[in-house]
ZAVEXBA-717098 format. One record per atom (N, C-alpha, C, CB): atom name; x, z, y. Coordinates in Angstrom, 1 decimal. Atoms other than C-alpha are relative to their C-alpha. Glycine has a CB too. Layout:
BEGIN
   marlo        X        Z        Y
      CA        X        Z        Y
...
//
This chain:
BEGIN
   marlo        X        Z        Y
       N      1.2      0.1     -0.8
      CA     31.7    -89.2     48.8
       C     -1.1     -0.6     -0.9
      CB      0.1     -0.8      1.3
       N      1.0      0.7      0.9
      CA     29.9    -91.5     46.2
       C     -0.5      1.0     -1.0
      CB      0.7     -1.2     -0.6
       N      0.4     -0.9      1.1
      CA     30.0    -88.9     43.4
       C     -0.9      1.1      0.5
      CB      1.2      0.5     -0.7
       N      0.7     -1.2     -0.5
      CA     28.7    -86.1     45.6
       C     -1.4     -0.4      0.4
      CB      0.7      0.5      1.2
       N      1.3      0.3     -0.7
      CA     25.7    -88.0     47.1
       C     -0.8     -1.1     -0.7
      CB      0.2     -0.4      1.4
       N      0.8      1.2      0.6
      CA     24.7    -90.9     44.7
       C     -1.3      0.5     -0.6
      CB      0.9     -0.6     -1.0
       N      1.2     -0.4      0.6
      CA     22.1    -88.9     42.9
       C     -1.1      0.3      1.0
      CB      0.2      1.3     -0.9
       N      1.0     -0.3     -1.1
      CA     20.4    -87.6     46.1
       C     -0.5     -1.3      0.6
      CB      0.6      0.9      1.0
       N      0.4      1.3     -0.6
      CA     20.4    -91.1     47.6
       C     -0.9     -0.8     -1.0
      CB      1.3     -0.9      0.3
       N      0.8      0.7      1.0
      CA     19.0    -92.6     44.4
       C     -1.4      0.7     -0.1
      CB      0.6      0.1     -1.4
       N      1.3     -0.7      0.0
      CA     16.2    -89.9     44.2
       C     -0.8     -0.4      1.2
      CB      0.2      1.5     -0.2
       N      0.7      0.4     -1.2
      CA     15.3    -90.6     47.8
       C     -0.6     -1.4      0.0
      CB      0.9      0.2      1.2
       N      0.5      1.4      0.1
      CA     15.1    -94.3     47.3
       C     -1.0     -0.2     -1.1
      CB      1.2     -0.9     -0.2
       N      1.0      0.1      1.1
      CA     13.3    -93.9     44.0
       C     -1.4      0.5      0.5
      CB      0.5      0.7     -1.2
       N      1.3     -0.6     -0.5
      CA     10.6    -91.8     45.7
       C     -0.6     -1.0      1.0
      CB      0.2      1.3      0.7
       N      0.6      1.0     -1.0
      CA     10.2    -94.6     48.4
       C     -0.4     -1.2     -0.7
      CB      1.1     -0.3      1.0
       N      0.3      1.3      0.7
      CA     10.2    -97.6     46.0
       C     -0.8      0.2     -1.2
      CB      1.3     -0.7     -0.3
       N      0.6     -0.3      1.3
      CA      8.9    -96.0     42.8
       C      0.3     -1.0     -1.1
      CB     -1.5      0.1      0.2
       N     -0.5      1.0      1.0
      CA     10.9    -98.5     40.8
       C      1.5      0.2     -0.2
      CB     -0.3     -1.5      0.5
       N     -1.4     -0.3      0.3
      CA     14.1    -97.7     39.1
       C      1.0     -1.2      0.3
      CB      0.2      0.3     -1.5
       N     -0.8      1.1     -0.3
      CA     15.5   -101.2     39.4
       C      0.3     -0.2      1.5
      CB     -0.6     -1.3     -0.5
       N     -0.2      0.1     -1.5
      CA     14.9   -101.4     43.2
       C      0.8      1.2      0.5
      CB     -1.4     -0.1      0.7
       N     -0.8     -1.1     -0.5
      CA     16.2    -97.9     43.7
       C      1.5     -0.1     -0.3
      CB     -0.6      1.3     -0.6
       N     -1.4      0.2      0.4
      CA     19.4    -98.7     41.8
       C      0.6     -1.0      0.9
      CB      0.1     -0.4     -1.4
       N     -0.6      1.1     -0.8
      CA     19.9   -101.9     43.8
       C      0.2      0.5      1.5
      CB     -1.0     -1.2      0.1
       N     -0.1     -0.5     -1.3
      CA     19.2   -100.1     47.1
       C      1.1      1.0      0.1
      CB     -1.3      0.6      0.5
       N     -1.1     -1.0      0.0
      CA     21.6    -97.3     46.2
       C      1.3     -0.7      0.1
      CB     -0.1      0.9     -1.3
       N     -1.2      0.8     -0.1
      CA     24.3    -99.8     45.6
       C      0.2     -0.6      1.4
      CB      0.0     -1.1     -1.1
       N     -0.1      0.6     -1.4
      CA     23.5   -101.5     48.9
       C      0.3      1.1      1.0
      CB     -1.4     -0.6      0.4
       N     -0.4     -1.1     -0.9
      CA     23.7    -98.1     50.7
       C      1.4      0.3      0.0
      CB     -0.8      1.2     -0.4
       N     -1.4     -0.3      0.0
      CA     27.1    -97.4     49.5
       C      0.9     -1.2      0.4
      CB      0.4      0.5     -1.4
       N     -0.7      1.1     -0.5
      CA     28.2   -100.9     50.2
       C      0.0      0.0      1.5
      CB     -0.6     -1.3     -0.6
       N      0.1      0.0     -1.4
      CA     27.0   -100.7     53.7
       C      0.8      1.2      0.6
      CB     -1.5      0.2      0.5
       N     -0.8     -1.2     -0.5
      CA     28.5    -97.2     54.1
       C      1.5     -0.3      0.0
      CB     -0.3      1.2     -0.8
       N     -1.4      0.4      0.1
      CA     31.9    -98.5     52.9
       C      0.4     -1.0      1.1
      CB      0.3     -0.5     -1.4
       N     -0.2      1.0     -1.0
      CA     31.6   -101.5     55.2
       C      0.0      0.5      1.4
      CB     -1.0     -1.2     -0.1
       N      0.1     -0.5     -1.3
      CA     30.8    -99.4     58.2
       C      0.8      1.3      0.2
      CB     -1.4      0.2      0.4
       N     -0.8     -1.2     -0.2
      CA     33.4    -96.6     57.7
       C      0.7      0.1      1.3
      CB      1.0      0.1     -1.1
       N     -0.6      0.0     -1.3
      CA     35.1    -97.6     60.9
       C     -0.9      0.4      1.1
      CB      0.6     -1.4      0.3
       N      1.0     -0.5     -1.0
      CA     31.9    -96.8     62.8
       C     -0.4      1.4     -0.2
      CB     -1.3     -0.9     -0.1
       N      0.3     -1.4      0.3
      CA     31.7    -93.4     61.2
       C      0.7      0.9      1.0
      CB      0.4      0.4     -1.4
       N     -0.6     -0.8     -1.1
      CA     32.2    -90.8     64.0
       C      0.2      1.5     -0.4
      CB     -0.9     -0.1      1.2
       N     -0.3     -1.3      0.4
      CA     32.8    -87.7     62.0
       C     -1.2      0.9     -0.2
      CB      0.9      0.6      0.9
       N      1.2     -0.8      0.1
      CA     29.2    -86.5     61.8
       C     -0.1      0.4     -1.5
      CB     -1.3     -0.7      0.5
       N      0.2     -0.4      1.4
      CA     27.9    -84.9     58.6
       C     -0.3     -1.2     -0.9
      CB     -1.2      1.0     -0.1
       N      0.0      1.2      0.9
      CA     28.2    -87.3     55.7
       C     -1.4     -0.2     -0.6
      CB      1.0      0.1     -1.1
       N      1.3      0.2      0.7
      CA     24.9    -86.6     53.9
       C     -1.1     -0.6      0.9
      CB     -0.5      1.4     -0.4
       N      1.0      0.7     -0.8
      CA     22.6    -87.3     56.9
       C      0.3     -1.4      0.4
      CB     -0.2      0.8      1.3
       N     -0.5      1.3     -0.3
      CA     24.7    -90.3     57.8
       C     -0.4     -1.0     -1.2
      CB      1.5      0.0      0.3
       N      0.3      0.8      1.2
      CA     24.3    -91.7     54.2
       C     -1.6     -0.2     -0.1
      CB      0.5      0.6     -1.2
       N      1.5      0.1      0.1
      CA     20.5    -91.0     54.3
       C     -0.5     -0.9      1.1
      CB     -0.7      1.4      0.1
       N      0.4      1.0     -1.0
      CA     20.3    -92.9     57.6
       C      0.3     -1.4     -0.4
      CB      0.8      0.4      1.3
       N     -0.3      1.3      0.5
      CA     22.0    -95.8     56.0
       C     -1.0     -0.4     -1.1
      CB      1.4     -0.1     -0.6
       N      1.0      0.3      1.0
      CA     19.6    -95.5     53.0
       C     -1.4     -0.3      0.6
      CB     -0.1      1.3     -0.9
       N      1.3      0.2     -0.6
      CA     16.6    -95.3     55.3
       C     -0.1     -1.5      0.6
      CB     -0.3      1.0      1.2
       N     -0.1      1.3     -0.6
      CA     17.7    -98.5     57.1
       C      0.0     -1.1     -1.1
      CB      1.2     -0.2      0.9
       N      0.0      1.0      1.2
      CA     18.4   -100.3     53.7
       C     -1.4     -0.1     -0.5
      CB      1.0      0.5     -1.1
       N      1.4      0.0      0.5
      CA     14.9    -99.3     52.6
       C     -0.9     -0.8      0.9
      CB     -0.6      1.4     -0.2
       N      0.8      0.7     -1.0
      CA     13.3   -100.6     55.8
       C      0.2     -1.5     -0.1
      CB      0.3      0.5      1.4
       N     -0.3      1.4      0.2
      CA     15.1   -103.9     55.4
       C     -0.6     -0.6     -1.3
      CB      1.5     -0.2      0.0
       N      0.5      0.5      1.2
      CA     14.1   -104.2     51.8
       C     -1.6      0.0      0.1
      CB      0.4      1.0     -1.2
       N      1.4      0.0     -0.1
      CA     10.5   -103.2     52.6
       C     -0.6     -1.2      0.8
      CB     -0.5      1.3      0.7
       N      0.4      1.1     -0.8
      CA     10.2   -105.9     55.3
       C      0.1     -1.3     -0.9
      CB      0.9     -0.2      1.2
       N      0.0      1.2      0.9
      CA     11.3   -108.5     52.7
       C     -1.1      0.1     -1.0
      CB      1.4      0.0     -0.7
       N      1.1     -0.2      1.0
      CA      8.7   -107.1     50.2
       C     -1.3     -0.4      0.6
      CB      0.0      1.4     -0.6
       N      1.3      0.3     -0.6
      CA      5.9   -107.6     52.7
       C     -0.3     -1.5     -0.2
      CB      0.0      0.3      1.5
       N      0.3      1.5      0.2
      CA      6.3   -111.4     52.1
       C     -0.6     -0.2     -1.4
      CB      1.3     -0.8      0.1
       N      0.6      0.1      1.4
      CA      5.5   -110.9     48.4
       C     -0.3      1.5     -0.5
      CB      1.0     -0.7     -1.0
       N      0.3     -1.4      0.3
      CA      3.7   -107.5     48.0
       C      0.0      0.3     -1.5
      CB     -1.3      0.3      0.6
       N     -0.1     -0.5      1.4
      CA      4.1   -105.5     44.8
       C     -1.0      1.2     -0.1
      CB      1.4      0.4     -0.4
       N      0.9     -1.2      0.2
      CA      1.5   -103.0     43.4
       C      0.9      1.1     -0.6
      CB     -1.1     -0.4     -1.0
       N     -0.9     -1.1      0.4
      CA      3.6    -99.8     43.3
       C     -0.7      0.9     -1.0
      CB      0.4      0.7      1.2
       N      0.6     -0.9      0.8
      CA      1.0    -97.8     41.5
       C      0.1     -0.4     -1.5
      CB     -1.5      0.2      0.4
       N     -0.2      0.5      1.4
      CA      1.4   -100.0     38.4
       C      1.3      0.4     -0.5
      CB     -0.2     -1.5      0.0
       N     -1.4     -0.3      0.5
      CA      5.1    -99.0     38.3
       C      0.3      1.4      0.1
      CB      0.9     -0.9      0.9
       N     -0.3     -1.4     -0.1
      CA      4.7    -95.3     38.5
       C      0.9      0.4     -1.2
      CB     -1.3      0.8      0.1
       N     -0.9     -0.4      1.1
      CA      7.5    -93.7     36.5
       C     -0.6      1.2     -0.8
      CB      1.3      0.4      0.5
       N      0.4     -1.2      0.7
      CA      6.9    -91.2     33.8
       C      1.0      1.0      0.2
      CB     -0.2     -0.4     -1.6
       N     -1.0     -1.0     -0.4
      CA      8.6    -88.3     35.2
       C     -0.2      1.2     -0.9
      CB     -0.1      0.4      1.5
       N      0.1     -1.2      0.8
      CA      9.2    -85.7     32.5
       C      0.3      1.3      0.7
      CB      0.8     -0.2     -1.3
       N     -0.2     -1.3     -0.5
      CA      8.9    -82.1     33.5
       C      0.8      0.8     -1.0
      CB     -1.3      0.7      0.4
       N     -0.9     -0.7      1.0
      CA     11.8    -80.2     31.9
       C     -0.7      1.3     -0.5
      CB      1.3      0.3      0.7
       N      0.6     -1.3      0.4
      CA      9.7    -77.0     31.8
       C     -1.2     -0.2     -0.9
      CB     -0.4      0.8      1.2
       N      1.2      0.2      0.8
      CA      6.8    -78.7     30.0
       C      0.5     -0.5     -1.4
      CB     -0.8     -1.2      0.6
       N     -0.4      0.4      1.3
      CA      7.5    -78.6     26.3
       C     -1.2     -0.5     -0.8
      CB      0.6      1.3     -0.7
       N      1.3      0.4      0.6
      CA      3.9    -79.2     25.3
       C     -0.3     -1.4      0.5
      CB     -1.1      1.0      0.2
       N      0.4      1.3     -0.5
      CA      2.8    -82.9     25.4
       C     -1.2      0.0      1.0
      CB     -0.4     -0.9     -1.2
       N      1.1     -0.1     -0.9
      CA     -0.4    -81.8     27.1
       C      0.5      0.4      1.4
      CB     -1.0      1.0     -0.5
       N     -0.5     -0.4     -1.3
      CA      1.6    -80.1     29.9
       C      0.8     -1.1      0.6
      CB      1.0      1.2     -0.2
       N     -0.7      1.2     -0.5
      CA      3.8    -83.2     30.2
       C     -1.0     -1.0      0.6
      CB      0.8     -0.6     -1.1
       N      1.0      0.9     -0.5
      CA      0.7    -85.3     30.7
       C     -0.6      0.5      1.3
      CB     -1.1     -0.2     -1.1
       N      0.5     -0.6     -1.2
      CA     -0.7    -82.9     33.3
       C      1.0     -0.2      1.1
      CB     -0.3      1.5     -0.2
       N     -1.0      0.1     -1.0
      CA      2.6    -83.0     35.2
       C      0.1     -1.4      0.5
      CB      1.4      0.4     -0.6
       N      0.0      1.4     -0.4
      CA      2.6    -86.8     35.1
       C     -1.2     -0.4      0.9
      CB      0.1     -0.9     -1.2
       N      1.2      0.2     -0.8
      CA     -0.9    -86.9     36.5
       C      0.1      0.6      1.4
      CB     -1.3      0.5     -0.8
       N     -0.2     -0.6     -1.3
      CA      0.0    -84.5     39.3
       C      0.9     -0.8      0.8
      CB      0.5      1.4     -0.2
       N     -0.9      0.8     -0.8
      CA      2.9    -86.7     40.3
       C     -0.7     -1.3      0.5
      CB      1.2     -0.4     -0.9
       N      0.8      1.2     -0.4
      CA      0.6    -89.8     40.3
       C     -0.9      0.3      1.2
      CB     -0.8     -0.5     -1.2
       N      0.9     -0.4     -1.1
      CA     -1.9    -88.0     42.5
       C      0.8      0.3      1.3
      CB     -0.8      1.3     -0.3
       N     -0.8     -0.3     -1.2
      CA      0.9    -86.7     44.9
       C      0.5     -1.3      0.6
      CB      1.2      0.9     -0.4
       N     -0.5      1.3     -0.5
      CA      2.3    -90.3     45.2
       C     -1.2     -0.7      0.7
      CB      0.6     -0.8     -1.0
       N      1.2      0.7     -0.6
      CA     -1.2    -91.7     45.9
       C     -0.3      0.6      1.3
      CB     -1.2      0.1     -1.0
       N      0.3     -0.6     -1.3
      CA     -1.8    -89.1     48.6
       C      1.1     -0.3      1.0
      CB     -0.1      1.5     -0.2
       N     -1.1      0.3     -0.9
      CA      1.7    -89.7     50.1
       C     -0.1     -1.4      0.5
      CB      1.3      0.2     -0.8
       N      0.2      1.4     -0.4
      CA      0.9    -93.4     50.2
       C     -1.0     -0.2      1.2
      CB     -0.4     -0.9     -1.1
       N      1.1      0.1     -1.0
      CA     -2.1    -92.7     52.5
       C      0.5      0.5      1.4
      CB     -1.2      0.8     -0.4
       N     -0.6     -0.5     -1.3
      CA      0.2    -91.1     55.2
       C      0.6     -1.1      0.7
      CB      0.9      1.1     -0.3
       N     -0.8      0.9     -0.8
      CA      1.7    -93.0     58.0
       C      1.4      0.0     -0.4
      CB     -0.2      0.2      1.6
       N     -1.4      0.0      0.5
      CA      5.3    -94.1     57.3
       C      0.9      1.1      0.5
      CB      0.6     -1.3      0.4
       N     -0.9     -1.0     -0.5
      CA      6.9    -91.6     59.6
       C     -0.3      1.4     -0.6
      CB     -0.2      0.2      1.6
       N      0.4     -1.3      0.7
      CA      5.0    -88.6     58.1
       C      0.5     -0.1     -1.4
      CB     -1.5      0.2      0.1
       N     -0.5      0.1      1.4
      CA      5.8    -89.9     54.6
       C      1.5      0.2     -0.1
      CB     -0.4     -1.4     -0.6
       N     -1.4     -0.2      0.0
      CA      9.5    -90.1     55.4
       C      0.4      1.4      0.3
      CB      0.6     -0.9      1.1
       N     -0.3     -1.3     -0.4
      CA      9.6    -86.7     57.0
       C     -0.3      1.0     -1.2
      CB     -0.7      0.5      1.2
       N      0.3     -0.8      1.1
      CA      7.9    -85.1     54.0
       C      1.0     -0.2     -1.1
      CB     -1.5     -0.3     -0.5
       N     -0.9      0.3      1.0
      CA     10.2    -86.8     51.6
       C      1.4      0.6      0.3
      CB      0.2     -1.5     -0.3
       N     -1.3     -0.6     -0.4
      CA     13.3    -85.7     53.5
       C     -0.1      1.5      0.0
      CB      0.4     -0.5      1.4
       N      0.2     -1.4      0.1
      CA     11.9    -82.2     53.8
       C      0.1      0.5     -1.4
      CB     -1.3      0.4      0.6
       N     -0.1     -0.3      1.5
      CA     11.5    -82.1     50.0
       C      1.4      0.0     -0.5
      CB     -0.9     -0.9     -0.8
       N     -1.4      0.1      0.4
      CA     15.2    -83.0     49.8
       C      0.8      1.0      0.7
      CB      0.5     -1.4      0.2
       N     -0.7     -1.2     -0.7
      CA     16.1    -79.8     51.8
       C      0.8     -0.4      1.3
      CB      0.9      0.6     -1.0
       N     -0.6      0.4     -1.3
      CA     17.0    -81.6     55.1
       C     -0.5      0.9      1.1
      CB     -0.3     -1.5      0.3
       N      0.5     -0.8     -1.2
      CA     16.9    -79.5     58.3
       C     -0.7     -1.0      0.9
      CB      1.3      0.6      0.7
       N      0.7      0.8     -1.0
      CA     14.8    -80.7     61.2
       C      1.0     -0.9      0.7
      CB     -0.8      0.9      0.9
       N     -1.0      0.7     -0.7
      CA     17.9    -81.8     63.0
       C      0.5     -1.2     -0.8
      CB      1.2      0.9      0.5
       N     -0.5      1.0      0.9
      CA     19.1    -83.8     60.0
       C     -1.0     -1.1     -0.1
      CB      0.4      0.5     -1.3
       N      1.1      1.0      0.1
      CA     15.7    -85.5     59.6
       C     -0.1     -0.8      1.3
      CB     -1.3      0.7     -0.2
       N      0.0      0.7     -1.3
      CA     15.7    -86.4     63.3
       C      1.2     -1.0      0.1
      CB      0.1      0.9      1.2
       N     -1.2      0.9      0.0
      CA     19.2    -87.9     62.9
       C     -0.2     -1.2     -1.0
      CB      1.2      0.7     -0.4
       N      0.2      1.1      1.0
      CA     18.3    -89.9     59.8
       C     -1.0     -1.0      0.5
      CB     -0.5      0.6     -1.4
       N      1.1      0.9     -0.4
      CA     15.0    -91.3     61.2
       C      0.2     -0.5      1.4
      CB     -1.3      0.7     -0.2
       N     -0.2      0.3     -1.4
      CA     16.4    -91.6     64.7
       C     -1.2      0.2      0.9
      CB      0.5     -1.5      0.1
       N      1.2     -0.4     -0.8
      CA     13.5    -89.8     66.3
       C      0.4      1.4      0.6
      CB     -1.3      0.1     -0.8
       N     -0.2     -1.3     -0.7
      CA     13.3    -86.7     68.5
       C     -0.4      1.2     -1.0
      CB     -0.9      0.1      1.3
       N      0.3     -1.2      0.9
      CA     13.3    -83.2     66.9
       C     -1.4      0.4      0.1
      CB      0.9      1.1      0.5
       N      1.4     -0.4     -0.1
      CA      9.9    -82.4     68.3
       C     -0.9     -1.0     -0.8
      CB     -0.4     -0.1      1.5
       N      0.8      0.9      0.8
      CA      8.6    -85.6     66.7
       C      0.1      0.2     -1.5
      CB      0.5     -1.5      0.3
       N     -0.2     -0.4      1.4
      CA     10.0    -84.5     63.3
       C     -0.9      1.1     -0.3
      CB      1.5      0.4     -0.3
       N      0.9     -1.1      0.2
      CA      8.2    -81.2     63.6
       C     -1.4     -0.3      0.0
      CB      0.3      1.1      1.0
       N      1.4      0.5     -0.1
      CA      5.0    -82.8     64.7
       C     -0.4     -0.8     -1.2
      CB     -0.2     -0.8      1.3
       N      0.3      0.9      1.2
      CA      5.1    -85.4     61.9
       C     -0.1      0.8     -1.3
      CB      1.0     -1.1     -0.1
       N      0.0     -0.8      1.2
      CA      5.9    -82.9     59.3
       C     -1.3      0.9     -0.1
      CB      1.3      0.9     -0.1
       N      1.2     -0.8     -0.1
      CA      3.1    -80.6     60.4
       C     -1.2     -0.8     -0.3
      CB     -0.1      0.7      1.4
       N      1.2      0.9      0.2
      CA      0.5    -83.4     60.5
       C      0.0     -0.6     -1.4
      CB      0.0     -1.1      1.1
       N      0.0      0.6      1.3
      CA      1.7    -84.9     57.3
       C     -0.4      1.0     -1.1
      CB      1.4     -0.5     -0.3
       N      0.4     -1.0      0.9
      CA      1.4    -81.6     55.5
       C     -1.5      0.3      0.1
      CB      0.8      1.3      0.2
       N      1.5     -0.2     -0.2
      CA     -2.1    -81.1     57.0
       C     -0.8     -1.0     -0.7
      CB     -0.3      0.1      1.5
       N      0.7      1.1      0.6
      CA     -3.2    -84.5     55.8
       C      0.1      0.1     -1.5
      CB      0.5     -1.3      0.5
       N     -0.1     -0.1      1.4
      CA     -1.8    -83.9     52.3
       C     -0.9      1.1     -0.5
      CB      1.5      0.3     -0.4
       N      1.0     -1.0      0.4
      CA     -3.7    -80.6     52.1
       C     -1.4     -0.4      0.0
      CB      0.2      1.3      0.9
       N      1.3      0.4     -0.1
      CA     -6.8    -82.2     53.2
       C     -0.4     -1.0     -1.1
      CB     -0.2     -0.7      1.4
       N      0.3      0.9      1.1
      CA     -6.5    -85.0     50.7
       C     -0.1      0.7     -1.4
      CB      1.2     -1.0     -0.1
       N      0.1     -0.8      1.2
      CA     -5.9    -82.5     47.9
       C     -1.3      0.7     -0.1
      CB      1.2      1.0     -0.1
       N      1.2     -0.7      0.0
      CA     -8.9    -80.5     48.9
       C     -1.2     -0.9     -0.2
      CB     -0.2      0.8      1.3
       N      1.1      1.0      0.1
      CA    -11.2    -83.6     49.2
       C     -0.1     -0.4     -1.5
      CB      0.3     -1.2      0.9
       N      0.1      0.5      1.3
      CA    -10.3    -84.6     45.7
       C     -0.6      1.1     -1.0
      CB      1.4     -0.3     -0.5
       N      0.6     -1.1      0.8
      CA    -11.3    -81.2     44.3
       C      0.9      0.4     -1.2
      CB     -1.3     -0.4     -0.5
       N     -0.9     -0.4      1.1
      CA    -10.0    -79.4     41.2
       C      0.1     -1.0     -1.1
      CB     -0.6      1.3     -0.5
//
């Protein structure tokens, strides 16, 4: 279970925290919590269950961070684009990621979570299960979040 899902959990937490150290710590916490609560596991799909654990671990971590806020934009990772062989293309790709994260930060938390889970190929039902919200709320949040992202991109211009 760990080997199959550790990379996805890490990527999800990294997108939420934008810090490799915090994402690694939270990933470890997720699998610790999952192992500790295996007796509560009721046979549902493993991946959404692990992401639900990851979501709750992130929420707990985020509440603790509110006491001592961190400037996440300072810690933006340099995400190399494998298809960009030219340094100029790599720089453009990094700038686009920075802009995308900046726009994502402007969304309400539920819309941000739904967009991130959607990007990780979760179905609507799985997103509802992970976030513990209604299916209609997932669809509504995803639609509104995408609309706001488009609007933010258009307002910024080319």
